[in-house]
ZAMARGU-4260 file (C-alpha; in steps of 0.2 Angstrom, whole numbers, plus 5000, padded with zeros to 4 digits):
<rodrens>
0) 5000/5000/5000 | 5014/5012/5005 | 5023/5008/4989 | 5008/5011/4978 | 5006/5028/4987
5) 5024/5033/4983 | 5022/5027/4965 | 5006/5038/4963 | 5015/5053/4970 | 5030/5050/4959
10) 5019/5050/4944 | 5010/5066/4949 | 5027/5074/4952 | 5033/5068/4935 | 5016/5074/4927
15) 5018/5091/4935 | 5036/5093/4928 | 5031/5088/4911 | 5016/5101/4912 | 5029/5115/4916
20) 5040/5109/4902 | 5026/5108/4890 | 5020/5126/4894 | 5038/5132/4892 | 5039/5123/4875
25) 5023/5132/4869 | 5031/5149/4872 | 5040/5148/4855 | 5034/5140/4838 | 5051/5131/4836
30) 5047/5121/4852 | 5028/5121/4852 | 5027/5103/4845 | 5039/5097/4858 | 5030/5106/4871
35) 5014/5097/4866 | 5022/5080/4867 | 5028/5085/4885 | 5010/5090/4890 | 5003/5074/4883
40) 5015/5063/4892 | 5011/5073/4908 | 4993/5070/4906 | 4996/5051/4903 | 5006/5050/4919
45) 4992/5059/4928 | 4979/5047/4922 | 4990/5032/4927 | 4993/5039/4944 | 4974/5042/4946
50) 4969/5025/4940 | 4980/5017/4954 | 4971/5027/4968 | 4966/5015/4982 | 4949/5024/4984
55) 4943/5018/4967 | 4930/5004/4971 | 4925/4999/4953 | 4933/5002/4936 | 4918/4999/4925
60) 4912/5017/4924 | 4930/5024/4923 | 4934/5012/4908 | 4917/5017/4900 | 4921/5035/4902
65) 4939/5033/4895 | 4932/5023/4879 | 4918/5036/4876 | 4928/5051/4879 | 4943/5044/4869
70) 4932/5040/4854 | 4924/5058/4854 | 4941/5066/4855 | 4948/5055/4841 | 4933/5059/4830
75) 4935/5078/4834 | 4954/5077/4830 | 4951/5067/4814 | 4936/5075/4806 | 4936/5093/4813
80) 4946/5104/4801 | 4960/5115/4808 | 4950/5131/4803 | 4938/5126/4816 | 4951/5125/4830
85) 4943/5140/4839 | 4926/5131/4840 | 4935/5115/4846 | 4944/5124/4859 | 4928/5132/4866
90) 4920/5115/4867 | 4936/5109/4876 | 4934/5123/4889 | 4916/5119/4891 | 4919/5100/4894
95) 4933/5103/4906 | 4924/5116/4916 | 4908/5105/4916 | 4919/5090/4923 | 4925/5101/4937
100) 4908/5107/4941 | 4901/5090/4941 | 4915/5084/4953 | 4911/5098/4965 | 4892/5094/4964
105) 4895/5075/4967 | 4907/5079/4981 | 4895/5090/4990 | 4881/5077/4988 | 4891/5064/4996
110) 4899/5074/5010 | 4889/5090/5012 | 4893/5099/5028 | 4906/5086/5033 | 4918/5095/5020
115) 4922/5109/5032 | 4924/5127/5029 | 4941/5127/5020 | 4935/5113/5008 | 4918/5120/5005
120) 4926/5137/5001 | 4937/5128/4987 | 4922/5118/4982 | 4911/5133/4980 | 4924/5142/4970
125) 4926/5127/4959 | 4908/5126/4955 | 4906/5144/4952 | 4920/5145/4940 | 4916/5128/4932
130) 4898/5132/4929 | 4900/5150/4922 | 4914/5143/4911 | 4904/5129/4904 | 4889/5140/4898
135) 4901/5154/4893 | 4911/5143/4882 | 4896/5136/4874 | 4890/5153/4870 | 4908/5157/4863
140) 4906/5141/4853 | 4890/5147/4846 | 4896/5164/4841 | 4911/5157/4833 | 4901/5144/4823
145) 4888/5156/4818 | 4874/5148/4829 | 4873/5164/4840 | 4873/5181/4833 | 4891/5188/4833
150) 4887/5206/4837 | 4884/5210/4856 | 4867/5205/4863 | 4861/5218/4875 | 4846/5223/4884
155) 4841/5238/4895 | 4849/5237/4912 | 4860/5223/4907 | 4875/5228/4918 | 4864/5231/4933
160) 4856/5214/4931 | 4872/5205/4929 | 4880/5213/4944 | 4865/5210/4954 | 4865/5191/4949
165) 4883/5190/4953 | 4880/5198/4970 | 4867/5184/4974 | 4879/5171/4968 | 4893/5178/4980
170) 4880/5180/4994 | 4875/5162/4992 | 4893/5157/4992 | 4897/5167/5008 | 4881/5159/5016
175) 4887/5142/5012 | 4904/5146/5020 | 4895/5150/5036 | 4883/5135/5035 | 4889/5121/5023
180) 4873/5111/5027 | 4862/5124/5018 | 4858/5114/5003 | 4846/5127/4995 | 4860/5140/4995
185) 4872/5128/4986 | 4860/5124/4972 | 4855/5142/4970 | 4873/5146/4968 | 4875/5132/4955
190) 4860/5137/4945 | 4864/5155/4944 | 4882/5152/4940 | 4876/5143/4924 | 4865/5157/4920
195) 4878/5170/4923 | 4890/5162/4911 | 4878/5165/4897 | 4875/5183/4902 | 4893/5186/4904
200) 4897/5181/4886 | 4882/5186/4875 | 4886/5205/4876 | 4904/5203/4870 | 4906/5204/4851
205) 4914/5191/4841 | 4929/5202/4837 | 4934/5200/4855 | 4933/5181/4855 | 4952/5179/4856
210) 4952/5187/4873 | 4936/5179/4879 | 4944/5162/4874 | 4960/5165/4884 | 4949/5171/4899
215) 4938/5156/4899 | 4954/5145/4898 | 4960/5154/4914 | 4943/5151/4923 | 4943/5132/4918
220) 4961/5131/4925 | 4957/5139/4941 | 4941/5128/4943 | 4953/5113/4940 | 4965/5119/4954
225) 4950/5121/4966 | 4945/5104/4962 | 4962/5098/4967 | 4960/5106/4984 | 4944/5097/4986
230) 4950/5080/4981 | 4968/5082/4989 | 4975/5080/4972 | 4992/5089/4969 | 4993/5087/4951
235) 4976/5095/4948 | 4982/5110/4959 | 4998/5112/4950 | 4991/5110/4932 | 4975/5120/4936
240) 4986/5134/4943 | 4998/5134/4928 | 4983/5134/4916 | 4973/5147/4926 | 4987/5160/4928
245) 4995/5157/4910 | 4977/5160/4903 | 4975/5176/4913 | 4993/5182/4908 | 4988/5178/4889
250) 4972/5188/4891 | 4982/5203/4897 | 4994/5202/4882 | 4979/5200/4870 | 4971/5215/4877
255) 4987/5225/4875 | 4988/5219/4857 | 4971/5227/4854 | 4974/5242/4866 | 4960/5237/4877
260) 4957/5233/4895 | 4949/5217/4901 | 4935/5227/4909 | 4932/5235/4892 | 4932/5218/4884
265) 4920/5211/4896 | 4908/5226/4898 | 4911/5237/4883 | 4901/5228/4871 | 4913/5232/4857
270) 4904/5232/4840 | 4887/5237/4847 | 4890/5256/4843 | 4902/5260/4829 | 4894/5276/4822
275) 4908/5287/4831 | 4920/5279/4819 | 4914/5290/4805 | 4913/5285/4786 | 4927/5282/4774
280) 4927/5290/4757 | 4937/5286/4742 | 4937/5275/4727 | 4941/5256/4728 | 4953/5250/4715
285) 4950/5232/4709 | 4964/5222/4701 | 4964/5206/4691 | 4975/5190/4696 | 4986/5193/4680
290) 4990/5211/4687 | 4994/5204/4704 | 5004/5190/4697 | 5016/5202/4688 | 5019/5212/4703
295) 5023/5197/4713 | 5034/5189/4700 | 5045/5204/4699 | 5045/5209/4717 | 5061/5208/4728
300) 5051/5205/4744 | 5033/5199/4747 | 5024/5199/4764 | 5009/5188/4767 | 4997/5194/4780
305) 4984/5180/4785 | 4968/5184/4793 | 4952/5174/4797 | 4947/5175/4779 | 4961/5163/4776
310) 4954/5151/4789 | 4936/5151/4782 | 4942/5148/4764 | 4955/5135/4770 | 4967/5144/4760
315) 4983/5141/4770 | 4990/5127/4758 | 4987/5138/4743 | 4996/5152/4752 | 5011/5141/4755
320) 5011/5135/4737 | 5011/5153/4731 | 5025/5157/4743 | 5035/5142/4737 | 5033/5147/4719
325) 5039/5165/4723 | 5054/5159/4733 | 5059/5148/4718 | 5060/5164/4708 | 5071/5172/4720
330) 5058/5182/4729 | 5060/5184/4748 | 5044/5178/4756 | 5038/5182/4774 | 5022/5180/4784
335) 5016/5193/4796 | 5007/5187/4811 | 4996/5199/4822 | 4993/5192/4840 | 4974/5193/4838
340) 4972/5188/4820 | 4959/5175/4819 | 4947/5169/4832 | 4959/5162/4845 | 4977/5165/4851
345) 4990/5158/4839 | 4976/5154/4826 | 4986/5159/4811 | 5002/5150/4817 | 4992/5134/4819
350) 4985/5135/4801 | 5002/5140/4793 | 5010/5126/4803 | 4998/5114/4796 | 5003/5120/4778
355) 5021/5117/4783 | 5026/5135/4782 | 5043/5136/4791 | 5043/5144/4808 | 5058/5155/4802
360) 5047/5163/4789 | 5034/5168/4803 | 5037/5186/4809 | 5028/5194/4824 | 5021/5212/4823
365) 5036/5221/4830 | 5048/5211/4819 | 5039/5214/4803 | 5032/5232/4804 | 5050/5239/4800
370) 5050/5228/4785 | 5035/5235/4776 | 5043/5251/4769 | 5055/5239/4760 | 5041/5227/4754
375) 5036/5227/4736 | 5020/5219/4739 | 5010/5215/4755 | 4996/5202/4752 | 4982/5204/4764
380) 4972/5188/4765 | 4955/5190/4774 | 4962/5202/4787 | 4953/5218/4792 | 4955/5226/4809
385) 4973/5220/4812 | 4978/5230/4796 | 4966/5245/4798 | 4976/5261/4798 | 4962/5270/4808
390) 4970/5263/4823 | 4984/5275/4820 | 4976/5289/4811 | 4959/5291/4818 | 4958/5295/4837
395) 4939/5293/4836 | 4939/5275/4830 | 4934/5261/4842 | 4951/5253/4838 | 4961/5269/4841
400) 4978/5265/4848 | 4977/5247/4844 | 4994/5240/4837 | 4992/5235/4819 | 5002/5227/4805
405) 5007/5243/4795 | 5004/5236/4778 | 4999/5253/4771 | 5018/5257/4772 | 5022/5244/4758
410) 5025/5250/4740 | 5010/5240/4735 | 4996/5231/4744 | 4984/5218/4737 | 4969/5213/4748
415) 4961/5197/4745 | 4943/5199/4751 | 4927/5188/4748 | 4915/5203/4746 | 4913/5222/4749
420) 4906/5220/4766 | 4914/5226/4782 | 4925/5216/4793 | 4920/5205/4808 | 4920/5220/4820
425) 4909/5230/4808 | 4922/5244/4805 | 4926/5251/4788 | 4944/5250/4783 | 4952/5265/4775
430) 4966/5254/4769 | 4955/5248/4755 | 4953/5265/4748 | 4972/5270/4748 | 4981/5273/4731
435) 4993/5259/4734 | 4979/5246/4737 | 4972/5234/4725 | 4956/5224/4729 | 4955/5206/4723
440) 4938/5200/4726 | 4932/5182/4728 | 4936/5166/4738 | 4953/5167/4745 | 4958/5150/4740
445) 4952/5151/4722 | 4961/5168/4720 | 4977/5161/4727 | 4976/5146/4716 | 4973/5158/4701
450) 4988/5168/4706 | 4999/5153/4706 | 4994/5149/4689 | 4996/5167/4683 | 5014/5168/4691
455) 5019/5152/4682 | 5015/5160/4665 | 5024/5177/4669
</rodrens>
């Protein structure tokens, strides 16, 4: 028995070390794949250690859960396209948070007042965060998938109602701390926490989903850490704390990338009122694939700027094919990555990695911006807000002060865009009306394929 306990703690220690190494590996694209392997190995060690727990009475339900969960996970990984990674991540947050909430509910149902004030405090925090993260993540999934309206959903007195609801939840939590045997207070807290998760996310516009995703990741991690305190599980405490605080730090970095505060993201309803941005006047200059092909073929340096339009068109492989073709002609090809391009942190990095674009060709915003004045052609693929010069030039714009990729400083700009509508945030982009900009309308993948063929004939 003692040997088994020592082995379990050893596997938990190893799992914790591997989680730290995995998180460290994810800090850079070159080591991200290795970091994922470390994290996967750490999770395997944690599962092995948990399955040896002496408190397990029967393995039937555990094995059934492993089989069903494994099959669902395998199906999602095989058939869900990389372009749907934000939605899949949102679902993962929901599942993980729901698991934490259910563990807390089960633990309270079994022990109730016997848990003591310290454990009931951790359990209440676990359920509060787990419940609101579950429904909040499902709403985020719905917005990303187009099942829920992407623009902020608001109603009169919304903030007052939300804060009142949060006050009731916190009041129930405090009452439960004073008297853990109060079952109605417990289930009132549980039910209202699920409702609060919905109300927390619906007033947030889809343009802010990258920050919301990282915040929900933080909540899920903190819920897991609280679960570890309730179950006396060290690996849950360590892994949950790492996940929670890294997600929170990432949220801050994402907000800085958009020149926003977290409170502004959560309560500002960005995208609801954009009239203050004013109108953009000018003439859009449309170009043909043949015209663009000549520019690309005789350029010294080309910078591709991917956005969510590339993801929806699944055009990452076509981008890489065009990049390879230009490099074979002696053109220097670089890829500019904005930290909030797409619908989740690192979205563009993931898609370009899937297309085998070398990590050395990916340039962060601070690295690539000085390069644009020496760039012959900047090719914007389905990006909008992250290249909108209003962020620098228009102090009345909702995105004023947001760091952007300064593609308008390039000698020529080509924008691949599906149609003439506004971007995801609903803001007009003056870049499209600048003299250096040519608009190539149509599906991004089809346009890039046509460019490959046209460049081959130049």
